[in-house]
N, C-alpha and C positions, 0 to 999 in steps of 0.2 A: 476802150480797154477790152474789146472783144477778143483780141489776139491773146491777151493775158489769160482770160477765162478759158480760152481754147487750150492753151498750154497747160493750165492747171488741170483741166479735165483729162487731157491726153496722157499726162504722166501720173495722174492719180494723186495730186499734191494737196496737202492740208494747208489752206491759205494762212490760218493764224500762226501755225508753227513756222512756216516759211518766212512770213513777213517779220515776225519777232526776231528770228534768227538773223536775217539780213540786216535789220535795223540795228541790232546789237553790235554786229561787226563794223558797220559803217560808222556808227556813233563813236565807238571806242577808238577807231583809227583816226577819225577827224579830231576828236578830243585830244589825242596825243600829239597830233601834228600842229593844231592851232594853239593849244595851251600847253606847250611842252613842259615848262617849269612847274606850272600848276599841276599838270598830270603827274609829274615826277613826285611832287609833294604829296598829293592825294594817295597815290599808289604806295609810296614808302610808308606813310602813316597807317594805311590800311594793313600793310604787311606787319607792322609792329603790333597793332591791335590783335590781329589774328594769332600771331605767335605767342603773345603774352596771355591771351585768354584761352586759346584752344591748343596750344603747343603740346601739353601733356596728353591731350585726347588723341593726337596723331600717334604718339608713342604707345599708348595703351591699345589703340586699335590694331597696330602692327603686331604686337605680341598676341593679341586675340586671333588675328588672321592666321598667324603661323601655327598656333595650337589647333585651331579649328580645321585647317587644311590637312595637317598631319593626321589628326584623329579621324577625319572623314576618309582619307586615303587608306588607312590601315583597318578601317571598320568593314563590316559586311556590305555597307552601302557603296564601297569602292567598286563593287561588281555591277553597279547600275549602268546599263548600256544606253547611250544616247541614240534615240531613234528606234528603240526596240531590239529584241534579241536577234531579229533577222536582218538588222541593218549592217551594212558594210561601209568601211571608210571610203570617203570620196577621193582622198588624196593619199599618195604613198607615204610611208612613215618619214622618209627623208624630207619630202616636200612639206609635210605637215610640221615637222620640227623647224624647218627653215622659215616658214611663214610665221609660226608661233614666236620664234626668237626675233626675227627682223621687225615684226609689227610691235613687239614689246619694248624694244630698246631705242628705236629711232637712231639718231646720230649722237645720242648722249654718250654712249660708250666710247666713241672715238674722241669726243670733245674732252672728256674727263680723265680717261684711263692713264694717259701719259704724264699728267701733271698733278693729279689730285693729291698724291703723297706729299708734294712740296708744300701744300697748305698746312698739312697736319704735323709735319716733323718739327716745326717751330713751337707748336702748342700741344704737346702730347698730353693725354689724359692719364688719370690713375696714378699720379705721382712720379712719372718718368721724367727725366731731364731732357730738355731740348737737344737735338742732334746727338743723343746717345744711341748706342746700338739698339736698345729697346725701343726708342722713339721711331727708328726707321721701320722696325718690325710692326709696331703699332700703326704707323702711317699706312703701310700696306694692308694691314688687317682692317682698318676703317674703310678703305676703298672696297675691299671684298664684302664687308658688312653692308655698306650702303647699296650695293648692287647684287647682293646675294639672295639667299633663301627667304629672308624676311621680306625683302622687297617684292619678290615674285609671289609671295603669299598674299600680298595686297591685291594682286591681279586675280588671285584664285577665287575670292568670294564672288565678284560679279561674273566671272567666267562660268563657274558652276551653276549659279542661280539662273543665269540666262540660258545656258545649255539645256538644263532640265526643262525649263518652261518652253523653250523654242520647239523642242522635239516632242515633248509630252502632249502639248496642245496643238501641234502641227500649225504653228503660227505663220501668218502671211508676211509679217514684218519683224525686224529685230529692233526692239525698243527697250530702253532701260526699265521702263515701267513694267514690262513683261516679266522681269526678274522677280517681281513681287506679287505675282498672281497667287502664289502659295499662301499669302496672308488671308485669303478667303473673301476678299472684297469683290463683289459682283461687278463685272465689266470694269476692272480696275484701270485699264489703259485709257478708257474714255472718261473716267471720273476726273474731277477737278484735281485731285492729288496726283493721279497718274499723268495727266497732261503737264502739270507743274514740274514733276520729276523729269519728264522728257525735255522740257524747256531748259531746266537746269543743266541737263546733260549737254545740250547743244551749246549753251553759253560757256560751260566749263571747257568743253572740247575746243571750241574756237579760241578761247583765251589761252589755254595750255598749248595749243598748236602754234599760235602766234608767238607766245613767249619762247617756246622751244626753238623754232627755226630762227627767230630773231636773235637768239643768243649764239647759234651755230654759224650764221652767215659770216661774221668777221673772220672766223678761222678758215673757212673755205676761201674767202676773198684773199686772205694772206697767202694761202697756198697757190691760188691761181696767179697772184701777183708775182710770186717767185718764178712761175713757169713761163709767163708771157711778157714779163717786164713792163707792165703798165701800172703806173702809180696813182691813177685816179680811182681811189677806193670807192667813191660813191657809185660810179659807173659799174665797177666790178660787183659791188654789193647787189645792185639792182639786177645785173646780169645773172648772178648766182641764184637769186630768188626766181627769176624768169626760167632759168634752167630747171630748177627743182619743180616748179609748178608745171612746166611743160612735160617733164618726165612722169610725175605722178598723175598728171592729167591723162597722158597717153596710156599709162598702165591701167588706171581705173577704167578708162574707156574700153580697153581690151577685155577687162573682166578678170575674175579670179584665176581661171585656168591658164590663159595666155599672157596675162599681165603680172599680177602680184606673185603668182607661184614661180614664174620664170625669173623674175627679178630677185626673189628671195633665194632661189637656188644659185643664181649667178653670184650674189653677194656673199653667200656662205663660202663658195669656192674661193673668191677673191680674198676674203678675210683669212681663210686658212693659209693660203699662199703667202699673204703679207706677214702674218705672225710667224710662219715657218722661216721666212727669210730673215726677219728680225732676230729670231733665236739663233740660227746657224751662222749669221754674219757677225754676231757679237760673242761675248764670253758666256756661253750657255751655262757653265757651272755656277757663275755668280748669279745668274737669273734663277737657277734652280734653288740655290741657297736662300736667296731673299724670298722666293715663293714658299719654301718650306717654313721659314720663320713667320711669314705673314699668315699662312694658313693655321699654324700652331697658335698664334696669338688671337686670331679671329675665333677659334674654337674655345680657347681658354677664357676669353673675355667677352664671349657672346652675350651673356646675361647682363654684365656690367654695361656694355654698349647699348643694349636694348632698353635698359631702365634709366640711363643717365638723363636727367632732366624731368623725371616724373615727380619725385618727392621734393626736389630742390631745384632752384634755378641754375641753369647751365648755359652760358653764352655759346659754348661750343655746340651743344645739342640744338640750341635755337637757330644758330647760323647754318648748321650742316645737317644733322640727323632729321630734325623736324622739317627742314626744307625738302630733303630727299623724300621723306614719307609723304609729304604733301604732293610732291611731283608724281609719285607712283599712284596716289589716290586720284589725282586729276586725270591720269590716263587709264586708271583701272577699269572703269566701265567701258571705255572705248575698246581697249584691248580685249576685255571680256566678251563684248559683243562680237568681235572678229573671231576670237577663239571658238565661240559657240557656233559660228557659221561654218568653220572648217573642221569641226570635230565629230561630225556624225559617224556613228559606227564604233566609236571608242567609248570605253567605260570611264567612270569618274576617276578611278585610280590612275589610269593612263594619262588623263588630262592633267590631273594634279601633279603627279610625279614628273610628267613631261615638262610642265612649267618649272617646277622647283629644281629638277635635276639639270635638264638641258639649258634652261634659262640661266641658272647659276653657273654652270660649267662654262658656257659661252662667254658670259661677262667676266668671269674670273680669268679666263685665258688672256683677254685683253689687258687686264690689270696686272697679271703676273708676268706676262712677256713684255708688252710695250711699256708698262709702268716700271717693271724690273729693269729693263734696258735704260730707261730714263734715269732711274735712281742710281744705278751703277755708273752711268756716265758722269753723274754729278760727283759721286764719291771718288771716282778715279781722277777727277779734275779736268775731264775732257769737255764738259758742258756745264756751265753754271746755271742750272735750271732755276734755282731760287731767285738769283739776281735778275735773270731775264724775266721772270714772272712779275717782279716788282717794276722793272724798267720798261718793258715793251708789252706787257699784258699777257693774259691767258692764251688768247687766240694765236698770237705770233710765236709764243713760246712753244706751243704744241707743234707748229710747223717747223720751228727751229730744231726740235728733237728729231723729227722725221728727216729733215735735211741733213742731219749728221750721219745718217746711214749711208752705206755704199750705194751707188747708183741713185744718188739723191733725187734727181729730177723724176726718174721713173717711180721711185717710192712716194714722192709727193703726189704724183698723178694718181697712183693706186690708192693712196690714203684719202685723197679728195673724192675719188670715184666711189670708194666704199662708203664714205660719209654721205654723199649725195644719194646713193642707192638706199642706204639705211633710212634717210629722211623720206625718200620716195615711198618705200614700202610701208613706213609708218603712216604717211599721209594718204596712201592708198586706202588703208583700212579706215582712216578718219572720213574720207569722202564717201566711202561705201556705207558706213553705218549712219552718218548724218543724213544721207539720202534716204535710208530706211525710215529715219525719224520724221521726215517731212511728208511721208506718204499718209494717205487717209487711213485711219485706224481700221475702219470696216470696208476698205477698198478691195477690189478684186486683183489688183496688181501685186504680185508676190515679190518681184525683184525690181529695184529701181532702175529706170531706163538709163542707158549709158550716157545720154546727154545730160541727164540730171546729175549723175556722178561727176561728169566733166565740169559742170557748172560749179559744183561745190569745191572741186579741186582748185578752180580759179579764185573763188571767194576766199578760200583758206590762205591764199597768198597776200591778201590785202593787209591784214593786221601785221604780219612780219615785215612787210614793206614799210609800214608806218613806223615800226620800232627801229628799223634800220636807218631810215631817214632821220629819226630822232637821235639815233646814235648813243643810246645809253643802255649798256648791258644789264645793269642792275634792275632797270625797269622791267625788262623782259623776264628776268628770273623771279622778281617779286610778283609779277602778274600770274605766274603759274600757281604759286601758293594761294593767292587770293581766290582764284577761280575754283580751287579744290574744296574750299570750305563747305559749300552746300552739299557736295557729294559725301562729305564726312558723315552726315546724318543718314545717308542712304544705306550704308554698310550694315548697321544693325538690322534694318528691315529686310535686307537681302538674306542675311544669316537666318533670321526667323523663317523666312519663306523657304529656304533650303531644307530646314529641319521638318517643316510641315509637309513639304512635297515628298520627302523621303520616308515619312512615317508609313505610308501605304505600300512601300516597296516590300517590306517584310511579309505583308499579307499576300502579295502577288506571287511570292515564291512557293 
């Protein structure tokens, strides 16, 4: 095993963290493949337990994150500059916004934006009748709510906590435990609690990553099937995973400047072109009308949507809002770590409002334009989205919607390309920050070697492959919520750390 020890020393790797992380990935994948029905039973029951016991906690946490982030941005602490007063941004504003947005949403916005309204219109909340005019507006509003300012506020807590610690203490590595240095515990990262928190982060990230890409692969496979006329879905599924792993492996191998930044810029341009084409090739006035109604209802019912399920049981909140907040919690520390890495030279107000404004606007454009096109196609009788959703499933329905556009094959190709790049940029950041977490705490290596980043890019493809082979979409989604639970308890600690770190800022002025 001398070769192993040499590699460990060469790349500055912490043995314990590496082995536990690898073991967890392999064990989960093997468990799902070997005991598929039992795995489904266990994961489904764990999902029920988590939502029943901790469901309201996710709802309360999200409200807290929103209030905390807005208050911090508008306060004098919003002027706090990351890296010191003399620091300058490493990336241009456009590139920074592109990386921030792409790393934050992955392929989820593509997967959900065109069809999510169809789930809601049959079960409208707050006393509206199914398939009424109000139900369609409410269906749009809920999509905007689940991907809007509240969701991005969840990213805000770890992003700010990590950004402050990383630059204030000139840290060698990006670790979730570093976000809690403000608690005042000496050598927190190397303490038992600190190492445990970092381990939780790795496990949650791997689980969330696996569940996410595992749920998107069927949609991509359906799109590629339409393009190349091959019906062997298993081969296509595996091919899609290999493609995604290869792309984000190459990107993370090239690094932030040449890899992630360029991919993010490319995808932002593709997304803008795609949405513009959808808008101008359809009835733009109808899309605008549904957008105005959706935004109006999302503002008017913001508090009701935020609190539904806190004081009383709500199956809708359990199945949708709690799931979404758990999803954002699962990815929150990961995205926060990445945002911290790219935000040197910017103040807290810029970071917070950048996430809340550009993140929200970006996701809203997909829901309002692509979702609006889908809804209006249904209302005009051109495309029976709701029946398709029940008969052929979510993934194929999403592709069917894109296929109904002019230049259908080209649009499907662009649609799939955007999804793949979104997944790639998101997984880039995952590989990057997990590589940071397996470095020695007191090591001399400040940036993980590109071979280490490439290694984790490959490892992150194992769990999605197992979920695809297992072929159960619900397991992938349930896994995301389960892995988010330990991180739920980290958010209050990070909030306290932020307050303690910023107390001295007033004195320094």
